MIKOL-763373 format. One record per atom (N, C-alpha, C, O): atom name; x, y, z. Coordinates in pm, 1 decimal, m for minus. Last residue first. Example, Ala and Ser with C-alpha at 12.3 -4.5 7.8 and 13.67 -1.06 7.14 Angstrom:
<rs>
R atom X Y Z
R N 1285.0 m225.0 708.0
R CA 1367.0 m106.0 714.0
R C 1290.0 3.0 787.0
R O 1340.9 113.8 803.9
R N 1319.0 m569.0 780.0
R CA 1230.0 m450.0 780.0
R C 1320.0 m330.0 780.0
R O 1423.6 m331.9 846.5
</rs>
This chain:
<rs>
R atom X Y Z
R N 2627.3 10118.0 m588.6
R CA 2570.4 10229.4 m481.9
R C 2629.9 10376.7 m509.9
R O 2596.8 10471.3 m438.4
R N 2619.0 10008.9 m900.2
R CA 2743.4 10112.3 m795.5
R C 2626.8 10118.8 m688.4
R O 2515.6 10126.1 m740.8
R N 2516.5 9855.8 m1083.6
R CA 2456.0 9803.7 m911.2
R C 2568.8 9853.4 m839.6
R O 2622.3 9792.3 m747.1
R N 2515.9 9994.3 m1343.8
R CA 2390.2 9951.0 m1308.5
R C 2367.2 9915.2 m1196.8
R O 2251.2 9916.4 m1155.8
R N 2703.3 9973.8 m1466.1
R CA 2774.8 10078.9 m1369.5
R C 2636.4 10064.8 m1262.8
R O 2634.0 10103.0 m1145.8
R N 2775.5 9879.3 m1718.0
R CA 2714.6 10025.8 m1770.0
R C 2692.7 10074.3 m1601.6
R O 2667.3 10193.4 m1583.9
R N 2938.4 9582.1 m1578.8
R CA 2991.1 9717.9 m1723.3
R C 2860.0 9856.3 m1729.7
R O 2923.4 9955.4 m1766.2
R N 2624.8 9495.4 m1495.3
R CA 2739.7 9586.8 m1422.0
R C 2868.7 9672.6 m1486.4
R O 2897.6 9789.2 m1459.7
R N 2466.6 9456.3 m1712.2
R CA 2482.9 9588.1 m1583.3
R C 2617.9 9618.8 m1527.2
R O 2688.8 9719.0 m1517.3
R N 2626.7 9324.5 m1802.2
R CA 2598.2 9420.6 m1873.5
R C 2605.5 9507.9 m1779.1
R O 2687.3 9595.8 m1751.8
R N 2581.9 9053.2 m1688.9
R CA 2744.3 9099.0 m1637.8
R C 2738.8 9261.4 m1766.9
R O 2846.7 9299.8 m1812.2
R N 2339.7 9080.7 m1651.6
R CA 2412.4 9085.4 m1501.6
R C 2517.5 9141.8 m1567.9
R O 2559.6 9253.1 m1536.3
R N 2331.1 8955.9 m1922.9
R CA 2238.8 9081.9 m1878.6
R C 2293.3 9076.1 m1728.9
R O 2187.0 9024.6 m1694.1
R N 2433.3 8751.9 m1873.7
R CA 2493.8 8836.4 m2008.5
R C 2413.9 8935.3 m1990.9
R O 2438.4 9026.3 m2070.1
R N 2279.3 8583.4 m1703.7
R CA 2452.8 8581.2 m1712.1
R C 2429.5 8690.8 m1815.6
R O 2308.4 8675.8 m1799.2
R N 2047.1 8523.3 m1849.9
R CA 2049.0 8634.4 m1780.3
R C 2133.2 8632.8 m1698.7
R O 2095.8 8679.2 m1591.0
R N 2159.9 8351.8 m2068.8
R CA 2064.6 8524.7 m2121.8
R C 2114.7 8595.9 m1968.1
R O 2192.9 8690.5 m1959.0
R N 2243.3 8138.8 m1933.7
R CA 2345.9 8212.7 m2011.7
R C 2251.9 8347.2 m2034.9
R O 2306.7 8453.3 m2005.1
R N 2079.6 8085.6 m1615.2
R CA 2008.9 8101.2 m1747.9
R C 2177.3 8149.3 m1845.3
R O 2231.0 8228.2 m1767.6
R N 2242.8 8042.2 m1329.1
R CA 2177.3 8094.7 m1444.7
R C 2147.5 8056.6 m1521.6
R O 2191.3 7941.8 m1528.6
R N 2276.8 7927.9 m968.1
R CA 2312.0 7857.4 m1121.9
R C 2225.0 7959.5 m1192.0
R O 2120.9 7981.9 m1130.0
R N 2538.0 7934.8 m741.1
R CA 2404.8 8038.9 m813.1
R C 2420.8 7962.2 m921.4
R O 2527.7 7927.6 m971.5
R N 2634.7 7641.3 m490.7
R CA 2640.3 7792.1 m651.3
R C 2507.7 7813.0 m691.6
R O 2405.1 7745.3 m683.9
R N 2726.5 7563.3 m192.3
R CA 2616.8 7551.3 m316.8
R C 2669.3 7699.2 m404.7
R O 2718.9 7808.9 m379.2
R N 3035.1 7382.5 m156.4
R CA 2864.3 7470.2 m82.4
R C 2816.8 7497.3 m202.0
R O 2865.7 7455.6 m307.1
R N 3253.4 7303.0 m217.1
R CA 3164.2 7244.6 m163.3
R C 3087.9 7284.7 m107.4
R O 3054.5 7235.6 0.4
R N 3447.5 7580.0 m197.8
R CA 3380.1 7508.3 m309.9
R C 3285.8 7382.0 m320.2
R O 3240.3 7356.6 m431.8
R N 3428.6 7840.2 m55.3
R CA 3372.2 7720.7 m25.1
R C 3320.7 7636.2 m141.9
R O 3204.3 7620.1 m178.4
R N 3545.9 8015.9 m160.4
R CA 3617.2 7964.0 m28.6
R C 3560.6 7835.5 21.3
R O 3607.4 7753.0 99.7
R N 3469.4 8048.8 m397.6
R CA 3601.3 8000.9 m464.6
R C 3668.1 7955.3 m287.0
R O 3773.7 7896.2 m264.9
R N 3157.4 8042.3 m355.8
R CA 3265.5 8097.0 m366.3
R C 3350.1 8084.9 m347.2
R O 3361.2 8112.2 m227.7
R N 3015.9 8028.7 m782.5
R CA 3023.3 8042.7 m636.0
R C 3093.7 8069.9 m561.0
R O 3168.6 8150.3 m616.5
R N 2782.7 8014.7 m1029.8
R CA 2842.0 8091.4 m910.9
R C 2895.3 8060.5 m821.6
R O 2813.9 8054.0 m729.4
R N 2711.3 7865.2 m1386.7
R CA 2718.1 7869.4 m1234.0
R C 2848.5 7986.4 m1176.3
R O 2950.4 8027.8 m1231.6
R N 2489.9 7896.2 m1623.3
R CA 2617.9 7959.5 m1596.8
R C 2639.7 7902.3 m1431.8
R O 2537.2 7915.6 m1365.0
R N 2344.0 7656.9 m1874.1
R CA 2361.6 7758.1 m1783.3
R C 2524.2 7762.8 m1728.3
R O 2624.5 7696.4 m1754.5
R N 2318.8 7512.0 m2066.2
R CA 2246.0 7576.0 m2098.1
R C 2246.2 7706.2 m1954.0
R O 2175.5 7806.2 m1940.9
R N 2635.8 7295.8 m2011.1
R CA 2507.3 7363.4 m2153.1
R C 2351.4 7353.8 m2034.6
R O 2300.7 7265.1 m1965.9
R N 2876.6 7416.7 m1900.4
R CA 2758.1 7359.9 m1892.4
R C 2656.7 7374.5 m1949.5
R O 2585.6 7474.0 m1935.1
R N 3091.7 7587.7 m1886.6
R CA 3110.4 7536.2 m2016.2
R C 3000.6 7430.3 m1959.7
R O 3050.3 7319.3 m1978.4
R N 3108.4 7830.5 m1671.7
R CA 2988.7 7869.3 m1826.8
R C 3066.3 7712.3 m1912.0
R O 3101.5 7744.2 m2025.5
R N 3143.9 7892.4 m1329.1
R CA 3177.6 7824.4 m1458.5
R C 3080.7 7811.7 m1597.2
R O 2964.9 7772.6 m1582.3
R N 3318.6 8068.7 m1169.6
R CA 3235.2 8147.1 m1262.4
R C 3250.3 7964.3 m1341.5
R O 3353.3 7925.9 m1396.9
R N 3412.1 8164.3 m841.7
R CA 3472.9 8132.3 m905.8
R C 3280.5 8104.8 m1026.1
R O 3166.8 8117.4 m980.8
R N 3466.8 8509.7 m643.4
R CA 3380.3 8396.2 m692.2
R C 3446.0 8323.5 m760.2
R O 3559.6 8367.7 m777.3
R N 3705.5 8541.7 m377.6
R CA 3703.0 8571.2 m490.5
R C 3516.9 8507.0 m562.9
R O 3457.3 8449.0 m472.2
R N 3890.2 8581.6 m95.5
R CA 3756.3 8610.2 m77.5
R C 3697.0 8642.1 m245.6
R O 3644.5 8752.3 m261.2
R N 4157.0 8446.3 m98.5
R CA 3989.7 8333.9 m159.6
R C 3934.4 8450.2 m154.9
R O 3894.1 8453.2 m271.2
R N 4342.8 8655.2 m50.5
R CA 4269.6 8569.7 90.9
R C 4135.4 8467.7 55.9
R O 4048.4 8424.9 131.8
R N 4450.9 8755.6 m258.6
R CA 4271.6 8847.7 m155.6
R C 4305.7 8805.2 m40.6
R O 4307.9 8874.4 61.1
R N 4603.1 8758.1 m503.0
R CA 4624.0 8705.5 m373.4
R C 4490.2 8773.3 m265.9
R O 4517.0 8879.6 m209.9
R N 4382.6 8796.3 m790.7
R CA 4577.0 8755.9 m707.9
R C 4511.0 8707.0 m636.2
R O 4408.4 8640.2 m649.1
R N 4195.2 8914.8 m936.4
R CA 4183.2 8824.6 m809.0
R C 4277.8 8843.5 m736.4
R O 4271.4 8900.0 m627.3
R N 4237.3 8857.9 m1224.4
R CA 4283.8 9013.9 m1167.0
R C 4245.3 8967.4 m1021.7
R O 4328.3 9039.5 m966.4
R N 4161.6 8656.6 m1307.1
R CA 4352.2 8658.7 m1309.9
R C 4337.0 8787.5 m1182.7
R O 4406.2 8802.1 m1082.0
R N 3822.4 8502.1 m1208.6
R CA 3950.6 8660.5 m1251.4
R C 4090.1 8634.9 m1218.9
R O 4125.7 8594.4 m1108.3
R N 3863.3 8186.8 m1213.8
R CA 3801.7 8263.3 m1117.4
R C 3917.4 8362.7 m1163.8
R O 4039.0 8344.1 m1166.5
R N 3660.2 7897.3 m1240.3
R CA 3800.9 7979.4 m1329.1
R C 3724.5 8103.1 m1223.0
R O 3611.2 8116.9 m1176.9
R N 3539.4 7539.4 m1324.6
R CA 3538.4 7642.0 m1264.4
R C 3684.4 7742.4 m1254.3
R O 3796.5 7691.6 m1258.3
R N 3361.2 7361.6 m1461.4
R CA 3510.4 7385.6 m1447.2
R C 3555.7 7509.6 m1461.6
R O 3596.3 7572.9 m1559.0
R N 3142.5 7069.0 m1405.4
R CA 3205.7 7197.5 m1412.0
R C 3307.3 7259.2 m1359.5
R O 3351.5 7237.6 m1246.6
R N 3057.8 6851.7 m1383.3
R CA 3152.4 6844.0 m1477.9
R C 3258.3 6980.3 m1512.3
R O 3360.4 7002.4 m1577.3
R N 2890.5 6830.7 m1154.2
R CA 3003.9 6763.5 m1173.1
R C 3125.9 6812.1 m1258.4
R O 3245.1 6815.5 m1227.6
R N 2655.2 6951.1 m1114.7
R CA 2771.6 7088.3 m1170.3
R C 2893.8 6967.9 m1140.7
R O 3000.0 7016.0 m1101.2
R N 2345.5 6901.9 m1213.0
R CA 2457.9 6914.4 m1191.3
R C 2549.8 6978.0 m1201.4
R O 2554.7 7067.0 m1286.3
R N 2044.3 7102.2 m1112.8
R CA 2160.9 7075.2 m1189.0
R C 2302.2 7004.0 m1169.5
R O 2377.9 7067.7 m1096.2
R N 1879.8 7040.0 m840.6
R CA 1935.3 7132.0 m865.1
R C 2041.5 7051.0 m1013.8
R O 2102.2 6945.8 m993.8
R N 1472.2 7079.2 m990.7
R CA 1584.5 6969.1 m908.9
R C 1687.0 7034.6 m977.3
R O 1676.3 7081.3 m1090.7
R N 1181.1 7255.3 m865.5
R CA 1325.7 7263.5 m982.6
R C 1432.9 7131.8 m929.9
R O 1451.2 7114.9 m809.4
</rs>
């Protein structure tokens, strides 16, 4: 499968991230049919790409504590 173009991605990070030395993830939700996630310390590096419904499931699981240790 070809890597989708992230050229027009509008990256954002949580306002809660504050100034923690750059240890954040950034999310782009403005891309048609996908959501991209990357490491803010390496903006030119790789990104994880998800269909929007899978990203929603991940956020829901996170809110419900499904990934808590």
